[in-house]
LUMLODREN-663240 format. One line per field, with one value per atom (N, C-alpha, C): residue in three letters; atom name; x, y, z. Coordinates in pm, whole numbers, padded with zeros to 5 digits. Layout:
BEGIN
res: c(ALA,...)
atom: c(CA,...)
u: c(X,...)
v: c(Y,...)
w: c(Z,...)
//
This chain:
BEGIN
res: c(MET,MET,MET,THR,THR,THR,ALA,ALA,ALA,ALA,ALA,ALA,HIS,HIS,HIS,LYS,LYS,LYS,ILE,ILE,ILE,LEU,LEU,LEU,ILE,ILE,ILE,VAL,VAL,VAL,ASP,ASP,ASP,ASP,ASP,ASP,ASP,ASP,ASP,PRO,PRO,PRO,SER,SER,SER,ILE,ILE,ILE,LEU,LEU,LEU,GLU,GLU,GLU,VAL,VAL,VAL,LEU,LEU,LEU,ASP,ASP,ASP,ALA,ALA,ALA,ARG,ARG,ARG,LEU,LEU,LEU,SER,SER,SER,ALA,ALA,ALA,SER,SER,SER,ASN,ASN,ASN,PHE,PHE,PHE,LYS,LYS,LYS,VAL,VAL,VAL,LEU,LEU,LEU,LYS,LYS,LYS,ALA,ALA,ALA,LYS,LYS,LYS,ASP,ASP,ASP,ALA,ALA,ALA,ALA,ALA,ALA,GLY,GLY,GLY,ALA,ALA,ALA,GLU,GLU,GLU,GLN,GLN,GLN,ILE,ILE,ILE,LEU,LEU,LEU,ARG,ARG,ARG,GLU,GLU,GLU,HIS,HIS,HIS,LYS,LYS,LYS,GLY,GLY,GLY,ILE,ILE,ILE,ASP,ASP,ASP,LEU,LEU,LEU,LEU,LEU,LEU,VAL,VAL,VAL,SER,SER,SER,ASP,ASP,ASP,ILE,ILE,ILE,LYS,LYS,LYS,MET,MET,MET,PRO,PRO,PRO,GLY,GLY,GLY,LYS,LYS,LYS,SER,SER,SER,GLY,GLY,GLY,ILE,ILE,ILE,GLU,GLU,GLU,LEU,LEU,LEU,PHE,PHE,PHE,THR,THR,THR,ASP,ASP,ASP,ILE,ILE,ILE,ARG,ARG,ARG,LYS,LYS,LYS,PHE,PHE,PHE,LEU,LEU,LEU,PRO,PRO,PRO,ASN,ASN,ASN,LEU,LEU,LEU,PRO,PRO,PRO,VAL,VAL,VAL,ILE,ILE,ILE,PHE,PHE,PHE,LEU,LEU,LEU,THR,THR,THR,ALA,ALA,ALA,TYR,TYR,TYR,GLY,GLY,GLY,THR,THR,THR,ILE,ILE,ILE,PRO,PRO,PRO,ASP,ASP,ASP,ALA,ALA,ALA,VAL,VAL,VAL,ASP,ASP,ASP,ALA,ALA,ALA,MET,MET,MET,LYS,LYS,LYS,LEU,LEU,LEU,GLY,GLY,GLY,ALA,ALA,ALA,ALA,ALA,ALA,ASP,ASP,ASP,TYR,TYR,TYR,ILE,ILE,ILE,SER,SER,SER,LYS,LYS,LYS,PRO,PRO,PRO,PHE,PHE,PHE,ASP,ASP,ASP,GLY,GLY,GLY,LEU,LEU,LEU,GLU,GLU,GLU,LEU,LEU,LEU,ILE,ILE,ILE,LYS,LYS,LYS,LYS,LYS,LYS,ILE,ILE,ILE,ASN,ASN,ASN,THR,THR,THR,MET,MET,MET,MET,MET,MET,ALA,ALA,ALA,LEU,LEU,LEU,ARG,ARG,ARG,GLY,GLY,GLY,THR,THR,THR,GLY,GLY,GLY,VAL,VAL,VAL,GLY,GLY,GLY,ALA,ALA,ALA,GLY,GLY,GLY,PRO,PRO,PRO,MET,MET,MET,PRO,PRO,PRO,LEU,LEU,LEU,VAL,VAL,VAL,GLU,GLU,GLU,SER,SER,SER,GLY,GLY,GLY,PHE,PHE,PHE,TYR,TYR,TYR,TRP,TRP,TRP,GLY,GLY,GLY,LYS,LYS,LYS,SER,SER,SER,SER,SER,SER,ALA,ALA,ALA,MET,MET,MET,LYS,LYS,LYS,HIS,HIS,HIS,LEU,LEU,LEU,TYR,TYR,TYR,THR,THR,THR,MET,MET,MET,VAL,VAL,VAL,LYS,LYS,LYS,LYS,LYS,LYS,VAL,VAL,VAL,ALA,ALA,ALA,VAL,VAL,VAL,THR,THR,THR,GLN,GLN,GLN,VAL,VAL,VAL,ASN,ASN,ASN,VAL,VAL,VAL,LEU,LEU,LEU,ILE,ILE,ILE,LEU,LEU,LEU,GLY,GLY,GLY,GLU,GLU,GLU,SER,SER,SER,GLY,GLY,GLY,VAL,VAL,VAL,GLY,GLY,GLY,LYS,LYS,LYS,GLU,GLU,GLU,CYS,CYS,CYS,ILE,ILE,ILE,ALA,ALA,ALA,GLY,GLY,GLY,CYS,CYS,CYS,ILE,ILE,ILE,HIS,HIS,HIS,ARG,ARG,ARG,ASN,ASN,ASN,SER,SER,SER,PRO,PRO,PRO,ARG,ARG,ARG,LYS,LYS,LYS,THR,THR,THR,GLN,GLN,GLN,PRO,PRO,PRO,TYR,TYR,TYR,MET,MET,MET,VAL,VAL,VAL,VAL,VAL,VAL,ASP,ASP,ASP,CYS,CYS,CYS,GLY,GLY,GLY,SER,SER,SER,THR,THR,THR,PRO,PRO,PRO,ALA,ALA,ALA,GLY,GLY,GLY,ILE,ILE,ILE,LEU,LEU,LEU,GLU,GLU,GLU,SER,SER,SER,GLU,GLU,GLU,LEU,LEU,LEU,PHE,PHE,PHE,GLY,GLY,GLY,HIS,HIS,HIS,LEU,LEU,LEU,LYS,LYS,LYS,GLY,GLY,GLY,SER,SER,SER,PHE,PHE,PHE,THR,THR,THR,HIS,HIS,HIS,ALA,ALA,ALA,VAL,VAL,VAL,LYS,LYS,LYS,ASP,ASP,ASP,LYS,LYS,LYS,ILE,ILE,ILE,GLY,GLY,GLY,LEU,LEU,LEU,MET,MET,MET,GLN,GLN,GLN,ALA,ALA,ALA,ALA,ALA,ALA,ASP,ASP,ASP,SER,SER,SER,GLY,GLY,GLY,THR,THR,THR,LEU,LEU,LEU,PHE,PHE,PHE,LEU,LEU,LEU,ASP,ASP,ASP,GLU,GLU,GLU,ILE,ILE,ILE,GLY,GLY,GLY)
atom: c(N,CA,C,N,CA,C,N,CA,C,N,CA,C,N,CA,C,N,CA,C,N,CA,C,N,CA,C,N,CA,C,N,CA,C,N,CA,C,N,CA,C,N,CA,C,N,CA,C,N,CA,C,N,CA,C,N,CA,C,N,CA,C,N,CA,C,N,CA,C,N,CA,C,N,CA,C,N,CA,C,N,CA,C,N,CA,C,N,CA,C,N,CA,C,N,CA,C,N,CA,C,N,CA,C,N,CA,C,N,CA,C,N,CA,C,N,CA,C,N,CA,C,N,CA,C,N,CA,C,N,CA,C,N,CA,C,N,CA,C,N,CA,C,N,CA,C,N,CA,C,N,CA,C,N,CA,C,N,CA,C,N,CA,C,N,CA,C,N,CA,C,N,CA,C,N,CA,C,N,CA,C,N,CA,C,N,CA,C,N,CA,C,N,CA,C,N,CA,C,N,CA,C,N,CA,C,N,CA,C,N,CA,C,N,CA,C,N,CA,C,N,CA,C,N,CA,C,N,CA,C,N,CA,C,N,CA,C,N,CA,C,N,CA,C,N,CA,C,N,CA,C,N,CA,C,N,CA,C,N,CA,C,N,CA,C,N,CA,C,N,CA,C,N,CA,C,N,CA,C,N,CA,C,N,CA,C,N,CA,C,N,CA,C,N,CA,C,N,CA,C,N,CA,C,N,CA,C,N,CA,C,N,CA,C,N,CA,C,N,CA,C,N,CA,C,N,CA,C,N,CA,C,N,CA,C,N,CA,C,N,CA,C,N,CA,C,N,CA,C,N,CA,C,N,CA,C,N,CA,C,N,CA,C,N,CA,C,N,CA,C,N,CA,C,N,CA,C,N,CA,C,N,CA,C,N,CA,C,N,CA,C,N,CA,C,N,CA,C,N,CA,C,N,CA,C,N,CA,C,N,CA,C,N,CA,C,N,CA,C,N,CA,C,N,CA,C,N,CA,C,N,CA,C,N,CA,C,N,CA,C,N,CA,C,N,CA,C,N,CA,C,N,CA,C,N,CA,C,N,CA,C,N,CA,C,N,CA,C,N,CA,C,N,CA,C,N,CA,C,N,CA,C,N,CA,C,N,CA,C,N,CA,C,N,CA,C,N,CA,C,N,CA,C,N,CA,C,N,CA,C,N,CA,C,N,CA,C,N,CA,C,N,CA,C,N,CA,C,N,CA,C,N,CA,C,N,CA,C,N,CA,C,N,CA,C,N,CA,C,N,CA,C,N,CA,C,N,CA,C,N,CA,C,N,CA,C,N,CA,C,N,CA,C,N,CA,C,N,CA,C,N,CA,C,N,CA,C,N,CA,C,N,CA,C,N,CA,C,N,CA,C,N,CA,C,N,CA,C,N,CA,C,N,CA,C,N,CA,C,N,CA,C,N,CA,C,N,CA,C,N,CA,C,N,CA,C,N,CA,C,N,CA,C,N,CA,C,N,CA,C,N,CA,C,N,CA,C,N,CA,C,N,CA,C,N,CA,C,N,CA,C,N,CA,C,N,CA,C,N,CA,C,N,CA,C,N,CA,C,N,CA,C,N,CA,C,N,CA,C,N,CA,C,N,CA,C,N,CA,C,N,CA,C,N,CA,C,N,CA,C,N,CA,C,N,CA,C,N,CA,C,N,CA,C,N,CA,C,N,CA,C,N,CA,C,N,CA,C,N,CA,C,N,CA,C,N,CA,C,N,CA,C,N,CA,C,N,CA,C,N,CA,C,N,CA,C,N,CA,C,N,CA,C,N,CA,C,N,CA,C,N,CA,C,N,CA,C,N,CA,C,N,CA,C,N,CA,C,N,CA,C,N,CA,C,N,CA,C,N,CA,C,N,CA,C,N,CA,C,N,CA,C,N,CA,C,N,CA,C,N,CA,C,N,CA,C,N,CA,C)
u: c(06481,06407,06272,06238,06113,05995,05890,05771,05700,05641,05570,05445,05416,05293,05173,05067,04945,04844,04795,04700,04574,04460,04331,04275,04243,04185,04040,03952,03809,03756,03699,03638,03546,03430,03336,03374,03474,03521,03638,03622,03729,03857,03844,03963,04045,03976,04047,04120,04053,04116,04243,04236,04353,04468,04435,04540,04605,04523,04576,04660,04610,04683,04821,04825,04951,05048,04997,05081,05139,05054,05097,05187,05154,05237,05376,05383,05512,05597,05530,05602,05623,05607,05637,05538,05413,05309,05233,05184,05098,04955,04885,04755,04641,04537,04411,04305,04205,04106,03964,03876,03734,03656,03542,03464,03353,03333,03231,03263,03184,03209,03193,03094,03070,03191,03245,03362,03483,03496,03610,03602,03482,03467,03496,03454,03482,03633,03705,03850,03917,03871,03931,03910,03799,03772,03850,03877,03941,04093,04146,04290,04348,04446,04511,04629,04659,04780,04769,04648,04634,04675,04763,04824,04750,04672,04610,04491,04388,04271,04265,04254,04232,04096,04002,03864,03803,03722,03639,03531,03477,03370,03233,03206,03076,03079,03004,02993,02849,02804,02668,02652,02534,02512,02573,02657,02721,02834,02836,02939,03071,03176,03305,03301,03222,03209,03143,03039,02971,03064,03143,03242,03341,03388,03484,03427,03302,03236,03225,03192,03175,03307,03413,03539,03608,03572,03630,03590,03481,03433,03524,03590,03677,03822,03848,03986,04002,03999,03997,04123,04235,04361,04404,04319,04355,04348,04459,04454,04378,04303,04221,04248,04273,04283,04163,04091,03975,04011,03955,03961,03832,03842,03722,03718,03601,03578,03553,03556,03543,03421,03309,03184,03177,03268,03263,03375,03448,03555,03501,03384,03332,03309,03267,03249,03383,03488,03621,03672,03647,03688,03614,03484,03407,03463,03504,03561,03691,03770,03894,03867,03758,03720,03685,03638,03603,03724,03836,03957,04024,03971,04039,04176,04270,04407,04426,04364,04388,04290,04292,04215,04294,04262,04326,04219,04224,04118,04138,04028,04029,04019,04084,04180,04308,04354,04467,04600,04702,04839,04894,04932,04981,05101,05191,05311,05276,05176,05132,05073,04995,04935,05044,05141,05251,05328,05350,05421,05344,05212,05129,05137,05128,05130,05265,05373,05506,05528,05481,05494,05415,05294,05208,05267,05321,05380,05506,05584,05706,05672,05569,05528,05474,05401,05350,05465,05566,05680,05764,05770,05851,05769,05637,05553,05513,05536,05494,05342,05288,05143,05088,05176,05131,05186,05148,05204,05114,05142,05058,05070,04970,04968,05063,05158,05248,05174,05215,05151,05200,05329,05388,05465,05443,05512,05557,05689,05746,05681,05665,05612,05461,05391,05245,05192,05108,05052,04920,04917,04800,04686,04720,04614,04568,04468,04424,04276,04206,04062,04033,03911,03872,03876,03843,03846,03989,04086,04225,04280,04237,04279,04226,04102,04044,04120,04154,04230,04366,04432,04563,04552,04447,04426,04405,04328,04305,04434,04517,04647,04731,04738,04817,04764,04632,04573,04601,04579,04596,04743,04831,04973,05035,04990,05053,04992,04892,04829,04886,04841,04885,04770,04669,04553,04572,04499,04498,04414,04451,04383,04334,04207,04150,04139,04204,04202,04115,04007,03915,03925,03905,03907,03916,03876,03881,04026,04044,04178,04244,04367,04443,04432,04355,04339,04455,04542,04659,04655,04590,04582,04721,04808,04943,05020,04997,05062,05019,04889,04839,04899,04908,04970,05114,05186,05324,05331,05237,05233,05207,05117,05090,05217,05287,05411,05515,05533,05638,05609,05483,05446,05423,05459,05435,05563,05549,05668,05746,05688,05752,05829,05844,05897,06039,06117,06253,06257,06141,06130,06083,06082,06047,05906,05893,05763,05751,05664,05653,05519,05521,05400,05382,05260,05230,05102,05105,04989,04905,04802,04718,04637,04607,04523,04591,04721,04791,04875,04874,04952,04862,04890,04808,04796,04682,04653,04762,04807,04909,05039,05077,05201,05184,05064,05038,05057,05011,05028,05176,05256,05400,05465,05419,05474,05446,05326,05288,05349,05348,05387,05520,05578,05707,05692,05805,05802,05939,05941,06064,06112,06240,06299,06235,06192,06134,05987,05922,05780,05692,05743,05676,05783,05743,05837,05948,05915,06015,06071,06046,06100,06242,06338,06477,06552,06492,06554,06447,06481,06388,06363,06242,06208,06118,06156,06068,05956,05839,05725,05727,05643,05635,05582,05497,05448,05565,05662,05779,05875,05891,05984,05940,05809,05756,05739,05788,05773,05825,05745,05775,05762,05730,05711,05568,05551,05418,05409,05300,05272,05148,05163,05051,05003,04879,04817,04735,04792,04726,04625,04515,04409,04360,04339,04298,04153,04075,03935,03914)
v: c(18780,18710,18663,18538,18482,18535,18579,18630,18518,18554,18454,18407,18279,18226,18278,18311,18361,18248,18232,18125,18184,18147,18189,18075,18105,18004,18042,17941,17964,17868,17925,17842,17930,17876,17955,17957,17878,17874,17971,18082,18181,18122,18025,17966,17888,17818,17745,17843,17954,18055,18110,18135,18191,18091,17964,17861,17848,17841,17830,17952,18069,18193,18190,18151,18148,18047,17928,17821,17862,17912,17945,18068,18167,18287,18255,18163,18122,18049,17994,17923,18013,18143,18245,18247,18206,18223,18352,18417,18533,18482,18515,18455,18555,18512,18586,18497,18559,18482,18520,18418,18440,18348,18396,18317,18237,18261,18186,18185,18109,18092,18222,18302,18429,18522,18530,18613,18563,18430,18370,18401,18388,18414,18560,18651,18793,18820,18759,18776,18722,18606,18545,18629,18700,18785,18917,18964,19094,19087,18973,18959,18865,18912,18830,18754,18640,18568,18483,18447,18354,18216,18152,18026,17902,17915,17795,17836,17753,17771,17655,17687,17586,17613,17520,17547,17433,17472,17374,17326,17208,17157,17201,17177,17211,17353,17443,17581,17627,17722,17775,17837,17825,17878,17788,17843,17767,17681,17553,17461,17481,17419,17423,17359,17253,17186,17278,17350,17444,17558,17606,17710,17660,17538,17479,17472,17428,17417,17554,17656,17790,17851,17837,17902,17831,17705,17635,17703,17779,17844,17959,18026,18138,18120,18019,17985,17833,17778,17632,17562,17634,17570,17599,17666,17695,17567,17525,17405,17430,17330,17342,17224,17255,17153,17169,17061,17067,17021,17090,17045,16971,16849,16767,16694,16698,16616,16473,16379,16237,16211,16272,16242,16298,16390,16451,16402,16299,16246,16201,16131,16095,16217,16330,16452,16500,16491,16534,16445,16316,16223,16255,16284,16322,16450,16544,16669,16644,16549,16517,16458,16384,16330,16443,16555,16671,16760,16732,16810,16876,16860,16916,16850,16923,16874,16772,16795,16705,16739,16659,16693,16651,16710,16676,16671,16569,16547,16631,16678,16745,16641,16663,16770,16748,16850,16834,16859,16796,16818,16935,17042,17160,17132,17047,17014,16936,16847,16771,16864,16961,17057,17138,17186,17264,17179,17052,16962,16945,16925,16910,17037,17151,17277,17299,17275,17293,17202,17077,16983,17032,17080,17128,17250,17343,17464,17431,17335,17295,17231,17147,17081,17180,17280,17384,17464,17490,17568,17498,17365,17290,17241,17268,17229,17084,17012,16872,16868,16779,16769,16857,16937,17022,16969,17035,16999,16906,16889,16807,16659,16586,16442,16370,16291,16216,16098,16059,15945,15815,15810,15691,15734,15665,15696,15566,15546,15427,15299,15292,15172,15164,15261,15259,15352,15298,15376,15439,15573,15641,15651,15661,15679,15824,15851,15989,16011,15909,15924,16014,16065,16151,16074,15945,15864,15851,15831,15819,15952,16061,16193,16220,16177,16193,16109,15986,15898,15959,16014,16076,16194,16274,16388,16341,16232,16178,16127,16060,16011,16127,16234,16351,16414,16417,16481,16401,16270,16190,16168,16178,16150,16246,16370,16469,16472,16385,16379,16265,16259,16151,16054,16052,15966,15828,15730,15597,15599,15517,15516,15376,15363,15235,15237,15142,15132,15013,15038,14932,14908,14783,14751,14601,14557,14415,14368,14238,14179,14212,14260,14287,14427,14517,14651,14744,14702,14784,14855,14793,14856,14876,14775,14789,14899,14914,15023,15159,15172,15298,15324,15220,15236,15286,15229,15271,15415,15456,15594,15691,15653,15738,15756,15645,15653,15741,15723,15798,15947,15985,16126,16188,16115,16161,16213,16284,16326,16207,16086,15965,15888,15948,15874,15822,15884,15836,15733,15706,15610,15474,15370,15235,15226,15143,15108,14956,14910,14768,14716,14597,14533,14397,14368,14235,14185,14062,14000,13931,13998,13943,13823,13817,13709,13574,13571,13442,13407,13493,13468,13412,13292,13234,13329,13324,13418,13419,13302,13295,13360,13338,13397,13546,13586,13727,13813,13763,13837,13860,13756,13767,13861,13856,13943,14090,14117,14255,14312,14230,14283,14230,14133,14078,13976,13922,13826,13821,13762,13742,13598,13579,13446,13355,13236,13138,13156,13255,13277,13170,13099,12981,12891,12776,12669,12715,12787,12823,12964,13024,13157,13144,13131,13108,13237,13351,13480,13589,13701,13813,13865,13909,13964,14085,14198,14314,14298,14352,14341,14449,14428,14525,14660,14658,14783,14871,14809,14882,14912,14816,14835,14948,14968,15073,15206,15218,15342,15461,15566,15689,15670,15548,15522,15482,15382,15336,15185,15137,14993,14966,14884,14849,14709,14699,14571,14526,14438,14391,14282,14280,14178,14171,14287,14289,14244,14252,14214,14066)
w: c(07654,07759,07705,07728,07679,07757,07687,07754,07828,07943,08023,07950,07959,07901,07979,07907,07970,07985,08107,08137,08199,08145,08200,08285,08412,08500,08530,08529,08548,08653,08761,08866,08948,08986,09066,09214,09254,09392,09408,09482,09497,09555,09646,09707,09605,09513,09407,09316,09283,09199,09263,09395,09464,09468,09494,09498,09361,09257,09121,09084,09118,09089,09155,09283,09356,09296,09265,09209,09074,08987,08851,08849,08930,08936,08988,09087,09141,09038,08936,08829,08707,08729,08626,08510,08537,08437,08465,08359,08376,08384,08493,08522,08505,08435,08429,08491,08558,08632,08593,08598,08575,08669,08719,08814,08746,08616,08544,08395,08320,08177,08100,08139,08068,08082,08204,08227,08151,08145,08073,07925,07868,07725,07692,07781,07759,07760,07855,07863,07737,07692,07574,07448,07443,07327,07334,07457,07473,07483,07528,07547,07442,07370,07269,07330,07271,07310,07434,07475,07588,07540,07617,07573,07620,07728,07787,07872,07869,07956,08054,08183,08286,08347,08331,08370,08450,08549,08618,08522,08549,08463,08513,08642,08699,08754,08691,08736,08720,08804,08787,08649,08593,08459,08355,08272,08165,08222,08187,08237,08162,08215,08148,08011,07998,07868,07766,07809,07719,07681,07779,07750,07646,07664,07572,07430,07420,07289,07221,07300,07244,07197,07278,07240,07125,07102,06986,06855,06859,06738,06696,06795,06758,06803,06887,06925,06916,06796,06780,06828,06838,06876,07020,07097,07236,07319,07380,07464,07593,07638,07758,07850,07977,08081,08173,08198,08286,08427,08526,08665,08691,08740,08753,08886,08950,09068,09023,09118,09083,08996,09031,08960,08820,08785,08651,08560,08600,08516,08379,08373,08240,08150,08210,08131,08075,08158,08114,08001,08012,07906,07777,07788,07669,07607,07692,07642,07567,07613,07545,07407,07396,07265,07169,07225,07143,07115,07183,07154,07272,07395,07512,07528,07587,07595,07706,07823,07936,08047,08154,08273,08396,08510,08635,08743,08827,08926,09051,09107,09237,09348,09463,09490,09411,09342,09250,09319,09264,09308,09226,09294,09224,09137,09186,09110,08984,08996,08879,08773,08817,08723,08653,08729,08670,08569,08603,08512,08381,08391,08271,08184,08250,08176,08110,08183,08125,08004,08016,07904,07784,07810,07701,07632,07711,07653,07574,07625,07554,07420,07419,07295,07193,07241,07150,07091,07174,07129,07025,07033,06937,06818,06822,06709,06710,06823,06830,06826,06743,06730,06620,06559,06449,06318,06211,06082,06004,05876,05789,05823,05786,05811,05716,05770,05682,05619,05499,05434,05494,05526,05588,05711,05823,05948,06013,06021,06084,06030,05898,05836,05834,05895,05897,05788,05700,05590,05635,05640,05692,05590,05463,05365,05360,05276,05253,05282,05327,05348,05468,05476,05588,05719,05714,05836,05890,05801,05844,05892,05829,05876,06016,06041,06174,06276,06238,06327,06359,06258,06278,06375,06360,06449,06592,06610,06744,06806,06727,06776,06826,06749,06787,06915,06931,07049,07175,07170,07291,07324,07224,07246,07347,07350,07438,07577,07603,07735,07817,07944,08033,08064,07982,08008,07947,08002,07944,07815,07719,07589,07559,07521,07478,07326,07261,07115,07076,07004,06964,06813,06773,06631,06609,06491,06458,06452,06462,06456,06323,06328,06207,06151,06218,06162,06197,06289,06320,06454,06554,06686,06748,06732,06786,06713,06585,06509,06563,06593,06647,06784,06867,06999,06985,06890,06866,06818,06733,06684,06799,06889,07006,07089,07112,07192,07123,06994,06922,06911,06926,06919,07057,07162,07298,07363,07476,07552,07607,07602,07654,07546,07429,07314,07335,07426,07452,07565,07624,07734,07679,07763,07714,07655,07554,07497,07508,07597,07628,07577,07518,07465,07530,07576,07629,07563,07515,07451,07557,07604,07711,07664,07535,07483,07481,07455,07443,07566,07666,07787,07896,07950,08057,08176,08244,08352,08459,08502,08606,08564,08439,08387,08361,08319,08290,08414,08528,08653,08683,08664,08687,08586,08459,08356,08387,08434,08459,08587,08693,08824,08876,08804,08846,08958,09004,09115,09182,09300,09374,09357,09367,09359,09463,09419,09510,09538,09476,09503,09439,09339,09284,09222,09171,09135,09041,08936,08836,08855,08970,08997,09051,08959,08999,09028,08992,09023,09027,09088,09090,08949,08924,08792,08810,08749,08756,08655,08686,08596,08489,08388,08279,08326,08431,08486,08531,08596,08643,08529,08439,08327,08235,08226,08137,08208,08330,08406,08326,08320,08245,08094,08050,07908,07878,07792,07751,07764,07823,07831,07747,07643,07555,07590,07638,07673,07552,07472,07350,07382,07307,07323,07468,07530,07670,07686,07577,07586,07577)
//
């Protein structure tokens, strides 16, 4: 029988802790609780084998971001999901740039949180996102420089999340290749990967391409057409040249 995954939840709101405890326990996770960052750090140092940290961002005293920064020093591979109110979403995004696994907005959907956790635990169990950097992947040459190693690490980190990703770079540097790498390393890799060139598609046609149309809605609409948003459902939609 597989041992239950251990999850540490941190929030200064007792009601949130109780809701999280009930949700996670009902899904067969072993739950540990802390009401602040200091308590969480003590638990992490005393208990071995904790698989995931779920933490609020805004807490009295040390914030969730500060807690995350501190525990990276002695648990660099512990995945962290942040709970964030609307006003702290930028903080959560910044934390993901530093290596956090994901975030979920309050008020959160319990089923969505469980789904994120199950996906994360499954990926850890199969070793997805781990292992040495390949030199060539699906025709893309990664190179050996520190900059390319950092880029590869970022691709692996964002691939296992459900967040939107903005890829910046000069024309011809391989933004579409990076988008493809993210898709192929994600839980969505068996689902559609759709690409639309926003730069060369006229605005009127782009709207129809993205959202689809019904027969007769304009002159050349001779039949119903689903949009790329719908076609890429559960997969990845890459909007090229969106700027």
